[in-house]
C-alpha positions, -999 to +999 in steps of 0.1 A: +305-368-309+333-384-288+341-349-273+305-347-259+301-357-223+271-366-201+257-333-188+267-311-218+240-287-230+227-291-266+210-260-280+197-247-313+224-230-335+200-203-347+187-196-312+214-206-287+208-208-250+221-178-230+240-201-206+245-239-204+224-260-180+245-270-149+262-303-158+276-332-139+310-336-124+332-355-149+339-390-137+376-401-135+389-436-140+403-453-109+418-485-123+441-488-153+451-519-173+468-526-206+447-544-232+465-560-262+452-581-291+467-616-292+471-611-329+489-578-336+470-575-369+439-568-348+453-536-333+431-513-355+401-534-349+406-531-312+409-493-316+376-492-335+359-513-308+371-490-280+359-460-300+324-475-303+322-484-266+333-449-256+304-434-275+280-447-250+303-449-220+318-415-212+338-429-182+359-452-205+393-437-214+421-452-235+454-442-251+478-462-273+508-479-257+534-505-267+553-533-250+584-551-262+567-584-253+531-578-260+533-555-290+509-526-296+478-521-274+460-496-253+462-483-217+426-483-207+410-465-176+380-479-158+358-468-129+366-500-110+370-538-113+334-546-124+336-519-151+369-534-163+354-569-165+324-557-184+344-538-210+367-568-215+338-592-219+321-568-244+352-565-264+356-602-267+319-611-272+306-582-293+337-576-314+351-612-314+385-601-302+411-624-285+427-602-259+455-601-233+448-580-202+477-570-180+477-566-142+454-537-132+470-507-115+456-476-098+467-440-103+493-427-078+500-391-070+538-387-067+555-356-053+588-350-071+616-326-062+620-305-093+649-284-081+633-251-072+599-266-063+579-297-057+555-309-084+529-336-084+528-362-112+502-388-119+515-423-123+493-452-134+520-477-145+553-487-129+572-476-160+562-440-154+574-440-117+600-413-112+635-421-100+634-431-064+660-404-054+636-377-067+605-388-049+594-369-018+561-386-012+536-410-028+499-409-023+475-437-032+437-439-034+418-453-004+383-467-005+356-473+021+346-509+020+314-525+034+315-562+039+284-582+049+291-617+062+277-645+084+292-641+119+311-674+115+336-658+091+343-625+109+378-636+121+389-647+086+377-615+070+393-593+096+426-611+090+422-607+052+416-569+056+446-565+079+468-584+055+457-559+028+467-529+050+431-522+059+421-498+087+391-510+109+362-486+108+330-502+121+310-533+130+273-535+130+250-565+136+222-567+110+206-596+128+217-624+151+239-641+125+249-614+100+275-586+105+284-556+084+321-547+087+335-513+076+371-510+065+392-484+048+415-501+023+441-490-003+425-495-037+457-511-049+452-540-024+418-550-038+422-544-076+426-580-088+422-608-062+406-594-030+371-604-040+382-640-048+400-643-015+370-628+003+347-655-012+373-682-003+376-673+034+338-668+037+329-699+017+311-677-008+287-660+016+303-626+021+293-596-001+315-566-008+310-530-019+333-500-019+336-463-028+365-439-032+372-416-002+406-399-007+443-401-015+466-408+014+504-408+017+519-443+018+555-457+019+553-472-016+583-482-038+588-495-073+598-531-073+619-535-105+622-569-121+655-577-139+658-605-164+695-614-172+704-582-153+682-560-177+652-542-163+618-556-175+595-527-168+563-545-179+569-570-151+577-544-125+551-533-099+545-507-072+542-522-037+543-511-001+579-512+013+569-537+040+557-561+014+585-556-011+607-586+000+577-610+000+563-599-033+598-598-049+605-634-037+572-647-050+574-630-083+610-641-090+600-677-082+569-675-104+589-661-133+616-687-129+589-713-135+574-697-166+604-684-185+619-712-207+655-724-201+683-709-222+717-723-231+731-702-203+720-694-167+695-665-164+692-646-132+658-633-123+661-604-097+638-581-079+652-547-067+643-515-050+665-489-066+700-505-066+692-529-038+684-565-048+657-579-025+651-613-042+668-636-067+662-668-086+683-685-112+670-703-143+694-731-148+710-735-183+697-761-207+726-784-210+738-798-243+760-829-242+790-818-262+809-850-253+784-873-270+807-879-300+838-886-278+843-923-278+865-942-254+883-928-224+898-896-238+893-876-206+915-846-217+894-842-249+862-842-229+875-817-204+886-794-233+851-796-249+834-788-216+857-758-210+849-745-245+812-749-238+816-730-205+834-701-222+808-701-250+780-698-224+797-669-208+797-651-242+761-660-248+751-647-214+767-613-222+751-610-256+720-630-254+684-616-253+658-635-233+625-642-250+600-637-222+566-655-228+533-637-225+524-658-194+552-641-175+534-608-177+504-622-159+525-641-133+517-616-107+481-625-108+488-660-095+515-650-070+492-658-040+492-694-052+527-698-039+533-706-003 
């Protein structure tokens, strides 16, 4: 049954139709997100729930994936943001699952130099982004957005769209106080917080609708996050080169606040290829090794502090950082930072 799609022709086995009835164009997911059960024992239950939902929703796609921090889950494809919210709500309400949903991404078309020829690969997660030296071009999906708003908020909405790399299309007055704005926007710029920001700048009065138009070439790069100088791919993201420094700075600062202190200093870095564009340092949790030193034995205290310092150096080289789950959702609240 799960191989059957909307538009397929069903015919009698003993008297089959000569040819199938013309079907529908198969819909393709536009937004992708990782869905993980909070309790890893619920993995098979989550798989069963997705199978049941897919039986009456042919546009839903999923495949297993794993994360060092989040465990086993699924990479799920949706038609858009509303579709994603509905599926997540149904999984939690109808199947009583407690879920973690990662930052949504879009599918990029990446042209890669394969030696003799150029080939195109589909990338829907930063981990799958090819090495920056092999990339010839990156194309991202664009949407045509219609925004209806009271005229008092036109300026704020235009500024919001321009900040999200929007291209102005049209402006039409529906009446003396209501305007319909048309913009072409990268889908990646609206996938998780554009609507909330739109409501904020319009005091809740603006409405928003969009549809996919085409893929366009953009100057996009993978922003790699390094924790203790080790790449943390689940925390990495794909951004426009012009925004890489700003996003890297905000994300590094946010991660510094949510990752617990260790017994040694932990650098949090953001890089493009080999170039570091932002850095924060999580200060070491200090242990008072001189607490048992009574009196004024300064040389003894200095010796203990030096031994502690050397021990922290060894721990820094060998230690593994336990990154909490909140860190993997830190990017969702980056705009809260000034």
